[in-house]
Structures are given as structure tokens and as C-alpha cells.
N, C-alpha and C positions, 0 to 999 in steps of 0.2 A: 637803234634799229639796224638790222643786220645788210650785208651786201650780198643782192643770187646772183647767179651763174646760168645764162638764158642760151641756148641755140637757137640759130635761126634754120628751120628744116629746111628752106630753097637752099642755099648755098653755104652751109654747115658752119657758119661762121659762129664762134662764140664771144657772146662780150660779158658786163658786169653791170650790174645795175644797185646801185645802194636808194632802197624804199624800205617801207611798213609791210608786214603781211596781210594788212588789207587792200595797201594797193599793190602788191606782188598777185595779190588774187583777179582783180581787177584788167590791168596788163594781161595777163593769160585769155578771158576771157577776149578781151579785146582785140587780143594778138594770135589768131589761130595757129599762123605756120611758127610760132613759136612756140619750146618747150623750154621749161626748168631740164639745167643740168645738178643732176644729184653732187652735194659733195659734203664731203667728214665734216665732221661737227669737233672747234676747237674746245676742248678743256683745260682750261686753268686753274690752276691750284699748286700749295705750295711740295705737295706731294711728287709732283713730275719731276723737280728740281732738284729728288735725292733728299729734301730737306727732312718731311715727314710732319706729322701734326705737333705743334705743339702742346704744352706741358701747362698747366696754371698753377700758380704758384700753394692753394690750395690742396693740389695732387700731390704735390711734392711732400710739402708740409705730411700730410696723411703716411706716405711711404717713408717717410721717417721716420716717423711713429713707428710703424710697424717694424721696420730695420731696429729700432733701437728694443722691441719686443723680444727681437731672433736677433743676437748678435752676432753670431755664426753663420749666418745664414750667407747665402750667395747676396741675397737681396740688400741687406746691410754692407757687402762691398761696394755695391753698386749707388749707392743713396745711401749719402752720409748720416752716419750716427749722432747724436748730440754725445757719445763718449769723451773722455779729453784725449789731448797727444798721444799721452803716456800709455794709455788702454791700446791705443789702434796702432802704437809703434812696438809694442810688445806683442801685440796678435800678429803683426807681420811679421816680425822676427819666428815666433813659433811657429810659422803658417811655413816660411822658408827652411826652418830647420827639419818639420815633418816630409818636404818634398827632397829635401838631401837624403834623410835616414826615413823611413817608415819603420814605426814600433815591429819589432819581431817578436812573435808569442810561442 
């Protein structure tokens, strides 16, 4: 049940009441000098904290399969592929040297 904010139109005082939506409607009908004050809606989720949506293991597994099919792609560097440690290390050494000395035609 939510908490609603009301304003007494005679004196302008605001107050909160904890009640259901049906009780709120009855309360407003029986108290004509009371008006409901609009409030911001609170939305709660992991996206607010900057965590972002979490992916399940099936998605991670599928992305790993795609990365294995395309070993030189950025996807392969993001999602760990099933290559051996020696192959991964060799590729990182090659990439490091490519950055140092670009191929000259």
C-alpha cells in the first residue's frame, strides 16, 4: 500500500496517509476540502545504481562461441574464448608489436 500526500485547502497544511487506492478514493469523496498533492514516482531497479542489467550464463556461453568463431574480433577480446593460454599470449604480443611498428607498404 502506498503513502499519499494530501493538502488541507482551508489552512494549506500537507500531511501523509498510508492507505490503499480504494481507501484514498473514499477519503477524497468524504473530505471535499482535502486535495491530493501530486508526487514523483519512485522507480527502483539495478539500472539506477549504475550496475546495469545482468546477463545469464547462457548469453555468456553463446557470446563465447561467437568469439571463438571470430578470434581476431573485438568480441573475442571482450568475451574470453576457449583458446589456450599460449595462443592468447601470442596474439597479445603480436598486437603489441603491431601498435609499436605499423606495417609499411
